[in-house]
N, CA, C and O atoms as CSV, one atom per row, in Angstrom:
chain,resi,resn,atom,element,x,y,z
A,1,MET,N,N,90.098,96.112,90.900
A,1,MET,CA,C,89.611,94.910,89.523
A,1,MET,C,C,90.181,93.597,89.689
A,1,MET,O,O,89.562,92.547,89.513
A,2,ILE,N,N,91.522,93.711,90.072
A,2,ILE,CA,C,92.193,92.503,89.710
A,2,ILE,C,C,91.909,91.529,90.893
A,2,ILE,O,O,92.239,90.363,90.679
A,3,GLU,N,N,91.326,91.822,92.166
A,3,GLU,CA,C,91.145,90.821,93.168
A,3,GLU,C,C,89.589,90.681,93.648
A,3,GLU,O,O,89.114,89.663,94.152
A,4,SER,N,N,88.871,91.926,93.390
A,4,SER,CA,C,87.578,92.040,93.658
A,4,SER,C,C,86.573,92.152,92.616
A,4,SER,O,O,85.354,92.184,92.781
A,5,GLY,N,N,87.145,92.202,91.647
A,5,GLY,CA,C,86.009,92.417,90.320
A,5,GLY,C,C,85.282,93.765,90.524
A,5,GLY,O,O,84.229,94.014,89.937
A,6,ASN,N,N,85.850,94.587,91.336
A,6,ASN,CA,C,84.919,95.836,91.725
A,6,ASN,C,C,83.762,95.743,92.450
A,6,ASN,O,O,82.927,96.641,92.355
A,7,ASP,N,N,83.549,94.624,93.290
A,7,ASP,CA,C,82.385,93.916,93.818
A,7,ASP,C,C,82.521,94.667,95.280
A,7,ASP,O,O,83.540,94.412,95.922
A,8,PRO,N,N,81.524,95.610,95.865
A,8,PRO,CA,C,81.766,96.135,97.011
A,8,PRO,C,C,81.230,95.270,97.874
A,8,PRO,O,O,80.898,95.820,98.924
A,9,GLU,N,N,81.028,94.169,97.831
A,9,GLU,CA,C,80.309,93.017,99.093
A,9,GLU,C,C,81.391,91.948,98.939
A,9,GLU,O,O,81.268,91.087,99.811
A,10,LYS,N,N,82.345,91.746,98.160
A,10,LYS,CA,C,83.401,90.808,98.114
A,10,LYS,C,C,84.016,90.557,99.475
A,10,LYS,O,O,84.131,91.428,100.337
A,11,ARG,N,N,84.384,89.360,99.595
A,11,ARG,CA,C,84.962,89.166,100.916
A,11,ARG,C,C,86.230,88.082,100.468
A,11,ARG,O,O,85.974,87.085,99.792
A,12,GLY,N,N,87.473,88.369,100.879
A,12,GLY,CA,C,88.428,87.410,100.393
A,12,GLY,C,C,88.813,86.445,101.424
A,12,GLY,O,O,88.399,86.567,102.576
A,13,LYS,N,N,89.462,85.644,101.122
A,13,LYS,CA,C,89.975,84.100,101.939
A,13,LYS,C,C,90.445,84.512,103.268
A,13,LYS,O,O,90.195,83.695,104.154
A,14,ARG,N,N,91.055,85.562,103.619
A,14,ARG,CA,C,91.690,85.949,104.769
A,14,ARG,C,C,90.883,86.929,105.695
A,14,ARG,O,O,91.273,87.351,106.783
A,15,GLY,N,N,89.365,87.297,104.908
A,15,GLY,CA,C,88.512,88.162,105.728
A,15,GLY,C,C,88.576,89.548,105.002
A,15,GLY,O,O,87.876,90.423,105.510
A,16,GLU,N,N,89.377,89.920,103.782
A,16,GLU,CA,C,89.407,91.115,103.390
A,16,GLU,C,C,87.883,91.714,102.809
A,16,GLU,O,O,87.045,91.024,102.230
A,17,ILE,N,N,87.790,92.848,103.054
A,17,ILE,CA,C,86.362,93.233,102.543
A,17,ILE,C,C,86.558,94.478,101.679
A,17,ILE,O,O,87.556,95.198,101.723
A,18,SER,N,N,85.372,94.670,100.797
A,18,SER,CA,C,84.837,95.781,99.900
A,18,SER,C,C,85.749,95.316,98.540
A,18,SER,O,O,86.501,94.357,98.368
A,19,ALA,N,N,85.414,96.226,97.819
A,19,ALA,CA,C,86.268,96.285,96.240
A,19,ALA,C,C,87.399,96.367,96.471
A,19,ALA,O,O,88.144,95.853,95.636
A,20,TYR,N,N,87.975,96.975,97.571
A,20,TYR,CA,C,89.407,97.259,97.603
A,20,TYR,C,C,90.032,96.406,98.582
A,20,TYR,O,O,91.075,96.746,99.142
A,21,GLN,N,N,89.380,95.186,98.844
A,21,GLN,CA,C,89.928,94.265,99.703
A,21,GLN,C,C,90.887,94.621,100.914
A,21,GLN,O,O,92.081,94.323,100.866
A,22,ILE,N,N,90.325,95.265,101.996
A,22,ILE,CA,C,90.859,95.892,103.068
A,22,ILE,C,C,90.485,94.719,104.580
A,22,ILE,O,O,89.477,94.260,105.118
A,23,MET,N,N,91.898,94.647,104.761
A,23,MET,CA,C,91.669,93.744,106.285
A,23,MET,C,C,90.542,94.577,107.259
A,23,MET,O,O,90.433,95.786,107.463
A,24,PRO,N,N,89.935,93.698,107.653
A,24,PRO,CA,C,89.130,94.138,109.009
A,24,PRO,C,C,89.845,94.972,109.968
A,24,PRO,O,O,89.346,96.003,110.420
A,25,LYS,N,N,90.985,94.555,110.283
A,25,LYS,CA,C,91.470,95.404,111.310
A,25,LYS,C,C,92.180,96.701,110.607
A,25,LYS,O,O,92.740,97.494,111.363
A,26,VAL,N,N,92.184,96.904,109.493
A,26,VAL,CA,C,92.572,97.968,108.803
A,26,VAL,C,C,91.494,98.950,108.997
A,26,VAL,O,O,91.466,100.070,109.507
A,27,TRP,N,N,90.349,97.966,108.269
A,27,TRP,CA,C,88.989,98.778,108.430
A,27,TRP,C,C,88.923,99.611,109.738
A,27,TRP,O,O,88.957,100.841,109.759
A,28,ARG,N,N,88.844,98.967,110.608
A,28,ARG,CA,C,88.384,99.138,112.220
A,28,ARG,C,C,89.425,100.198,112.270
A,28,ARG,O,O,88.861,101.127,112.847
A,29,SER,N,N,90.544,100.538,112.002
A,29,SER,CA,C,91.312,101.673,112.449
A,29,SER,C,C,91.245,103.017,111.762
A,29,SER,O,O,91.862,104.045,112.040
A,30,TYR,N,N,90.375,102.793,110.819
A,30,TYR,CA,C,89.719,104.131,110.122
A,30,TYR,C,C,88.357,104.514,110.500
A,30,TYR,O,O,88.122,105.683,110.807
A,31,THR,N,N,87.571,103.748,110.501
A,31,THR,CA,C,86.421,103.893,110.726
A,31,THR,C,C,85.725,103.456,111.849
A,31,THR,O,O,86.296,102.508,112.389
A,32,ASN,N,N,84.511,103.871,112.492
A,32,ASN,CA,C,83.887,103.193,113.208
A,32,ASN,C,C,82.446,102.269,112.547
A,32,ASN,O,O,81.646,101.645,113.245
A,33,TYR,N,N,82.418,102.352,111.566
A,33,TYR,CA,C,81.166,101.503,110.669
A,33,TYR,C,C,81.806,100.415,110.603
A,33,TYR,O,O,82.996,100.212,110.363
A,34,ALA,N,N,80.484,99.317,110.956
A,34,ALA,CA,C,80.708,97.772,110.651
A,34,ALA,C,C,80.719,98.058,109.185
A,34,ALA,O,O,80.238,99.073,108.682
A,35,TYR,N,N,81.323,97.054,108.518
A,35,TYR,CA,C,81.751,96.808,107.183
A,35,TYR,C,C,79.912,96.545,106.658
A,35,TYR,O,O,79.528,97.298,105.763
A,36,HIS,N,N,79.208,95.842,107.044
A,36,HIS,CA,C,78.056,95.306,106.401
A,36,HIS,C,C,77.014,96.710,106.741
A,36,HIS,O,O,75.832,96.686,106.399
A,37,HIS,N,N,77.605,97.868,107.428
A,37,HIS,CA,C,76.467,99.026,106.998
A,37,HIS,C,C,76.859,99.928,106.452
A,37,HIS,O,O,76.449,101.065,106.685
A,38,THR,N,N,77.892,99.605,105.454
A,38,THR,CA,C,78.693,100.724,104.737
A,38,THR,C,C,78.214,100.909,103.221
A,38,THR,O,O,77.545,100.103,102.573
A,39,LYS,N,N,78.714,102.174,102.792
A,39,LYS,CA,C,78.290,102.271,101.333
A,39,LYS,C,C,79.721,102.246,100.750
A,39,LYS,O,O,80.706,102.357,101.480
A,40,PRO,N,N,79.809,102.087,99.315
A,40,PRO,CA,C,80.970,101.915,98.746
A,40,PRO,C,C,81.911,103.310,98.898
A,40,PRO,O,O,83.130,103.322,98.731
A,41,HIS,N,N,81.231,104.277,99.189
A,41,HIS,CA,C,81.814,105.777,99.225
A,41,HIS,C,C,82.768,105.711,100.674
A,41,HIS,O,O,83.731,106.473,100.757
A,42,ILE,N,N,82.530,105.006,101.515
A,42,ILE,CA,C,82.948,104.783,102.984
A,42,ILE,C,C,84.363,103.732,102.561
A,42,ILE,O,O,85.515,104.065,102.840
A,43,ALA,N,N,84.033,102.526,101.899
A,43,ALA,CA,C,85.227,101.861,101.535
A,43,ALA,C,C,86.145,102.881,100.825
A,43,ALA,O,O,87.268,103.113,101.275
A,44,ALA,N,N,85.797,103.329,100.012
A,44,ALA,CA,C,86.820,104.262,98.943
A,44,ALA,C,C,87.572,105.250,100.085
A,44,ALA,O,O,88.798,105.337,100.139
A,45,ALA,N,N,86.703,105.955,100.955
A,45,ALA,CA,C,87.791,106.782,101.874
A,45,ALA,C,C,88.403,106.024,102.790
A,45,ALA,O,O,89.354,106.651,103.258
A,46,VAL,N,N,88.297,105.035,103.225
A,46,VAL,CA,C,89.135,103.937,103.968
A,46,VAL,C,C,90.405,103.840,103.182
A,46,VAL,O,O,91.468,104.256,103.642
A,47,ALA,N,N,90.295,103.274,101.959
A,47,ALA,CA,C,91.190,102.737,101.190
A,47,ALA,C,C,91.970,104.115,100.939
A,47,ALA,O,O,93.117,104.093,101.386
A,48,ASN,N,N,91.621,105.195,100.378
A,48,ASN,CA,C,92.434,106.484,100.186
A,48,ASN,C,C,93.313,106.922,101.626
A,48,ASN,O,O,94.430,107.438,101.585
A,49,ARG,N,N,92.623,106.630,102.794
A,49,ARG,CA,C,93.435,107.148,104.021
A,49,ARG,C,C,94.566,106.116,104.287
A,49,ARG,O,O,95.699,106.453,104.631
A,50,HIS,N,N,94.196,104.924,104.115
A,50,HIS,CA,C,95.275,103.685,104.324
A,50,HIS,C,C,96.255,103.905,103.106
A,50,HIS,O,O,97.435,104.115,103.388
A,51,GLY,N,N,95.936,103.881,101.983
A,51,GLY,CA,C,96.998,104.145,100.756
A,51,GLY,C,C,97.792,105.504,101.167
A,51,GLY,O,O,98.998,105.446,100.930
A,52,ASP,N,N,97.393,106.538,101.659
A,52,ASP,CA,C,98.213,107.560,101.967
A,52,ASP,C,C,99.107,107.447,103.291
A,52,ASP,O,O,100.129,108.115,103.449
A,53,TRP,N,N,98.744,106.771,103.977
A,53,TRP,CA,C,99.368,106.107,105.094
A,53,TRP,C,C,100.605,105.162,104.900
A,53,TRP,O,O,101.686,105.099,105.485
A,54,LEU,N,N,100.099,104.511,103.951
A,54,LEU,CA,C,101.303,103.521,103.154
A,54,LEU,C,C,102.314,104.465,102.709
A,54,LEU,O,O,103.466,104.367,103.133
A,55,VAL,N,N,101.979,105.355,101.903
A,55,VAL,CA,C,102.937,106.117,101.241
A,55,VAL,C,C,103.838,106.903,102.126
A,55,VAL,O,O,105.032,107.109,101.910
A,56,VAL,N,N,103.208,107.282,103.051
A,56,VAL,CA,C,104.196,108.272,103.950
A,56,VAL,C,C,105.011,107.375,104.650
A,56,VAL,O,O,106.129,107.851,104.846
A,57,GLN,N,N,104.820,106.017,105.187
A,57,GLN,CA,C,105.721,105.351,105.882
A,57,GLN,C,C,106.663,104.916,104.828
A,57,GLN,O,O,107.836,104.803,105.184
A,58,PHE,N,N,106.360,104.643,103.561
A,58,PHE,CA,C,107.627,104.322,102.575
A,58,PHE,C,C,108.345,105.408,102.458
A,58,PHE,O,O,109.572,105.331,102.501
A,59,LEU,N,N,107.601,106.784,102.266
A,59,LEU,CA,C,108.527,108.027,102.140
A,59,LEU,C,C,109.535,108.052,103.267
A,59,LEU,O,O,110.759,108.067,103.136
A,60,ARG,N,N,108.731,108.056,104.574
A,60,ARG,CA,C,109.868,108.263,105.747
A,60,ARG,C,C,110.840,107.165,105.546
A,60,ARG,O,O,112.009,107.540,105.641
A,61,TYR,N,N,110.684,106.037,105.320
A,61,TYR,CA,C,111.520,104.950,105.634
A,61,TYR,C,C,112.761,104.914,104.331
A,61,TYR,O,O,113.981,104.898,104.499
A,62,TYR,N,N,112.038,104.907,103.073
A,62,TYR,CA,C,113.128,105.100,101.915
A,62,TYR,C,C,113.534,106.661,101.044
A,62,TYR,O,O,114.259,106.986,100.104
A,63,LYS,N,N,112.671,107.280,101.912
A,63,LYS,CA,C,113.038,108.744,101.337
A,63,LYS,C,C,112.711,108.992,99.748
A,63,LYS,O,O,113.350,109.757,99.026
A,64,ARG,N,N,111.787,108.335,99.418
A,64,ARG,CA,C,111.163,108.569,98.327
A,64,ARG,C,C,109.870,107.842,98.248
A,64,ARG,O,O,109.522,107.039,99.113
A,65,THR,N,N,108.975,108.211,96.923
A,65,THR,CA,C,107.521,107.600,96.980
A,65,THR,C,C,107.705,106.230,96.390
A,65,THR,O,O,108.544,105.994,95.519
A,66,PRO,N,N,106.861,105.308,96.915
A,66,PRO,CA,C,106.950,103.995,95.992
A,66,PRO,C,C,106.176,104.078,94.809
A,66,PRO,O,O,105.198,104.804,94.627
A,67,ASN,N,N,106.831,103.060,93.806
A,67,ASN,CA,C,106.207,103.301,92.647
A,67,ASN,C,C,104.858,102.380,92.827
A,67,ASN,O,O,104.502,101.925,93.913
A,68,GLU,N,N,104.232,102.200,91.704
A,68,GLU,CA,C,102.762,101.347,91.599
A,68,GLU,C,C,103.011,100.003,92.087
A,68,GLU,O,O,102.297,99.437,92.914
A,69,VAL,N,N,104.026,99.521,91.557
A,69,VAL,CA,C,104.332,97.976,91.930
A,69,VAL,C,C,104.690,97.736,93.485
A,69,VAL,O,O,104.234,96.843,94.199
A,70,GLU,N,N,105.624,98.754,93.848
A,70,GLU,CA,C,105.720,98.474,95.456
A,70,GLU,C,C,104.328,99.037,96.160
A,70,GLU,O,O,103.895,98.413,97.129
A,71,PHE,N,N,103.739,100.015,95.763
A,71,PHE,CA,C,102.427,100.513,96.488
A,71,PHE,C,C,101.463,98.953,96.673
A,71,PHE,O,O,100.940,98.525,97.701
A,72,TYR,N,N,101.471,98.367,95.344
A,72,TYR,CA,C,100.714,97.423,95.423
A,72,TYR,C,C,101.017,96.180,96.599
A,72,TYR,O,O,100.250,95.792,97.480
A,73,CYS,N,N,102.122,95.802,96.350
A,73,CYS,CA,C,102.900,94.910,97.126
A,73,CYS,C,C,102.728,95.336,98.647
A,73,CYS,O,O,102.243,94.415,99.304
A,74,MET,N,N,102.963,96.346,99.298
A,74,MET,CA,C,102.735,97.171,100.314
A,74,MET,C,C,101.062,97.052,100.893
A,74,MET,O,O,100.720,96.923,102.069
A,75,TRP,N,N,100.257,97.131,99.806
A,75,TRP,CA,C,98.929,97.164,100.127
A,75,TRP,C,C,98.388,95.506,100.354
A,75,TRP,O,O,97.431,95.218,101.073
A,76,ASN,N,N,99.024,94.731,99.760
A,76,ASN,CA,C,98.795,93.324,99.904
A,76,ASN,C,C,99.336,92.713,100.869
A,76,ASN,O,O,98.696,91.878,101.508
A,77,LEU,N,N,100.465,92.977,101.120
A,77,LEU,CA,C,101.480,92.120,102.321
A,77,LEU,C,C,101.244,93.103,103.417
A,77,LEU,O,O,101.217,92.519,104.500
A,78,GLY,N,N,101.083,94.260,103.509
A,78,GLY,CA,C,101.135,95.161,104.825
A,78,GLY,C,C,102.333,95.777,104.653
A,78,GLY,O,O,103.228,95.320,103.942
A,79,TRP,N,N,102.420,97.178,105.498
A,79,TRP,CA,C,103.713,97.657,105.375
A,79,TRP,C,C,104.779,96.932,106.095
A,79,TRP,O,O,105.806,96.656,105.475
A,80,THR,N,N,104.631,96.536,107.539
A,80,THR,CA,C,105.690,95.760,108.141
A,80,THR,C,C,106.374,94.718,107.521
A,80,THR,O,O,107.581,94.567,107.326
A,81,LYS,N,N,105.249,93.901,107.194
A,81,LYS,CA,C,105.804,92.640,106.179
A,81,LYS,C,C,107.008,92.908,104.960
A,81,LYS,O,O,108.146,92.483,104.758
A,82,PHE,N,N,105.849,94.096,104.113
A,82,PHE,CA,C,107.017,94.033,103.071
A,82,PHE,C,C,108.306,94.910,103.437
A,82,PHE,O,O,109.379,94.705,102.871
A,83,LYS,N,N,108.150,95.847,104.362
A,83,LYS,CA,C,109.268,96.242,105.261
A,83,LYS,C,C,110.455,95.468,105.521
A,83,LYS,O,O,111.519,95.673,104.935
A,84,VAL,N,N,110.258,94.474,106.500
A,84,VAL,CA,C,111.106,93.923,106.844
A,84,VAL,C,C,111.037,92.320,106.527
A,84,VAL,O,O,112.032,91.727,106.944
A,85,LYS,N,N,110.388,91.772,106.092
A,85,LYS,CA,C,110.240,90.175,105.879
A,85,LYS,C,C,111.076,90.542,104.310
A,85,LYS,O,O,112.197,90.067,104.129
A,86,TYR,N,N,110.523,91.277,103.406
A,86,TYR,CA,C,111.105,91.226,101.945
A,86,TYR,C,C,111.629,92.755,101.743
A,86,TYR,O,O,111.473,93.343,100.673
A,87,LYS,N,N,112.250,93.327,102.846
A,87,LYS,CA,C,113.129,94.115,102.813
A,87,LYS,C,C,112.764,95.572,101.612
A,87,LYS,O,O,113.604,96.397,101.255
A,88,GLY,N,N,111.617,95.546,101.277
A,88,GLY,CA,C,111.187,96.476,100.479
A,88,GLY,C,C,111.543,96.102,99.140
A,88,GLY,O,O,111.443,97.021,98.327
A,89,GLN,N,N,111.897,95.096,98.737
A,89,GLN,CA,C,112.034,94.329,97.519
A,89,GLN,C,C,110.820,93.821,96.756
A,89,GLN,O,O,110.228,92.861,97.250
A,90,VAL,N,N,110.430,94.273,95.763
A,90,VAL,CA,C,109.419,93.699,94.882
A,90,VAL,C,C,109.693,92.033,94.426
A,90,VAL,O,O,108.862,91.127,94.357
A,91,MET,N,N,110.873,92.003,94.205
A,91,MET,CA,C,111.127,90.731,93.752
A,91,MET,C,C,111.551,89.627,94.574
A,91,MET,O,O,111.958,88.517,94.233
A,92,SER,N,N,111.373,90.160,95.789
A,92,SER,CA,C,111.405,89.150,96.977
A,92,SER,C,C,110.134,88.793,97.462
A,92,SER,O,O,110.046,87.750,98.110
A,93,CYS,N,N,109.092,89.511,97.251
A,93,CYS,CA,C,107.862,89.126,97.418
A,93,CYS,C,C,107.291,87.915,96.835
A,93,CYS,O,O,107.741,87.515,95.761
A,94,PRO,N,N,106.270,87.236,97.476
A,94,PRO,CA,C,105.705,86.227,96.813
A,94,PRO,C,C,105.409,86.099,95.365
A,94,PRO,O,O,105.021,87.123,94.803
A,95,ALA,N,N,105.511,85.154,94.758
A,95,ALA,CA,C,105.422,84.838,93.322
A,95,ALA,C,C,103.910,85.641,93.155
A,95,ALA,O,O,103.892,86.655,92.458
A,96,ALA,N,N,103.006,85.302,93.622
A,96,ALA,CA,C,101.639,85.504,93.197
A,96,ALA,C,C,101.366,86.979,93.680
A,96,ALA,O,O,100.244,87.369,93.356
A,97,THR,N,N,102.166,87.940,94.417
A,97,THR,CA,C,102.103,89.051,94.776
A,97,THR,C,C,102.635,89.765,93.916
A,97,THR,O,O,102.041,90.782,93.559
A,98,GLN,N,N,104.007,89.394,93.302
A,98,GLN,CA,C,104.424,90.027,92.097
A,98,GLN,C,C,103.807,89.885,90.825
A,98,GLN,O,O,103.879,90.753,89.956
A,99,ASP,N,N,103.259,88.909,90.711
A,99,ASP,CA,C,102.525,88.874,89.414
A,99,ASP,C,C,101.322,89.812,89.164
A,99,ASP,O,O,101.046,90.416,88.127
A,100,ALA,N,N,100.602,89.798,90.465
A,100,ALA,CA,C,99.290,90.700,90.414
A,100,ALA,C,C,99.738,92.049,90.556
A,100,ALA,O,O,99.053,92.923,90.025
A,101,ALA,N,N,100.867,92.398,91.239
A,101,ALA,CA,C,101.273,93.810,91.141
A,101,ALA,C,C,101.831,94.415,89.739
A,101,ALA,O,O,101.784,95.624,89.514
A,102,LEU,N,N,102.255,93.664,89.002
A,102,LEU,CA,C,102.500,93.540,87.631
A,102,LEU,C,C,101.328,93.907,86.899
A,102,LEU,O,O,101.158,94.918,86.218
A,103,ARG,N,N,100.409,92.805,87.157
A,103,ARG,CA,C,98.923,93.326,86.510
A,103,ARG,C,C,98.623,94.749,86.769
A,103,ARG,O,O,98.567,95.585,85.868
A,104,PHE,N,N,98.412,95.034,88.150
A,104,PHE,CA,C,97.845,96.361,88.208
A,104,PHE,C,C,98.814,97.311,87.637
A,104,PHE,O,O,98.293,98.221,86.993
A,105,ASN,N,N,99.986,97.317,87.711
A,105,ASN,CA,C,101.028,98.262,86.850
A,105,ASN,C,C,100.442,98.550,85.545
A,105,ASN,O,O,100.243,99.650,85.029
A,106,GLY,N,N,100.161,97.203,85.028
A,106,GLY,CA,C,99.429,97.268,83.339
A,106,GLY,C,C,98.580,97.869,83.332
A,106,GLY,O,O,98.418,98.690,82.429
A,107,LEU,N,N,97.628,97.703,84.399
A,107,LEU,CA,C,96.302,98.228,84.058
A,107,LEU,C,C,96.252,99.719,84.141
A,107,LEU,O,O,95.398,100.360,83.527
A,108,LEU,N,N,97.279,100.350,84.994
A,108,LEU,CA,C,97.495,101.916,85.421
A,108,LEU,C,C,97.999,102.309,84.058
A,108,LEU,O,O,97.331,103.147,83.453
A,109,GLN,N,N,99.029,101.849,83.515
A,109,GLN,CA,C,99.987,102.097,82.400
A,109,GLN,C,C,98.700,102.312,81.176
A,109,GLN,O,O,98.668,103.259,80.391
A,110,GLN,N,N,97.664,101.171,81.244
A,110,GLN,CA,C,96.741,101.621,79.913
A,110,GLN,C,C,95.826,102.503,80.202
A,110,GLN,O,O,95.379,103.204,79.295
A,111,GLN,N,N,95.393,102.635,81.437
A,111,GLN,CA,C,94.432,103.797,81.977
A,111,GLN,C,C,95.409,105.302,81.482
A,111,GLN,O,O,94.975,106.211,80.775
A,112,TYR,N,N,96.592,105.230,81.997
A,112,TYR,CA,C,97.234,106.409,81.512
A,112,TYR,C,C,97.062,106.906,79.972
A,112,TYR,O,O,96.667,107.997,79.561
A,113,ARG,N,N,97.365,106.080,79.455
A,113,ARG,CA,C,97.612,105.873,77.887
A,113,ARG,C,C,96.114,106.320,77.192
A,113,ARG,O,O,96.155,106.862,76.088
A,114,ASN,N,N,94.929,106.112,77.781
A,114,ASN,CA,C,93.717,106.535,77.248
A,114,ASN,C,C,93.330,107.778,77.533
A,114,ASN,O,O,92.265,108.210,77.090
């Protein structure tokens, strides 16, 4: 909702696709379907698989699961950049990413309360 407004046809400035704003290279690593031929359920499946992969990478490296803010930063910056450039530290990430991650966390917390 934060980046795409839940629009399945949304394309980001860097080429991100779907409501989940998945980079085309990531998309192709999980499916043979070209984006313009897909349905939202395929985008959800790709997002779930990639999210699971990110959690496994984080768990292997840091020996714990990421919190919601860390997950958001990994999703948006990529695992390697988050781990190497920002040393897995949310507060080292770009301010815009931090702000969006905190909004994401706020939405999740609100959903948990309802």
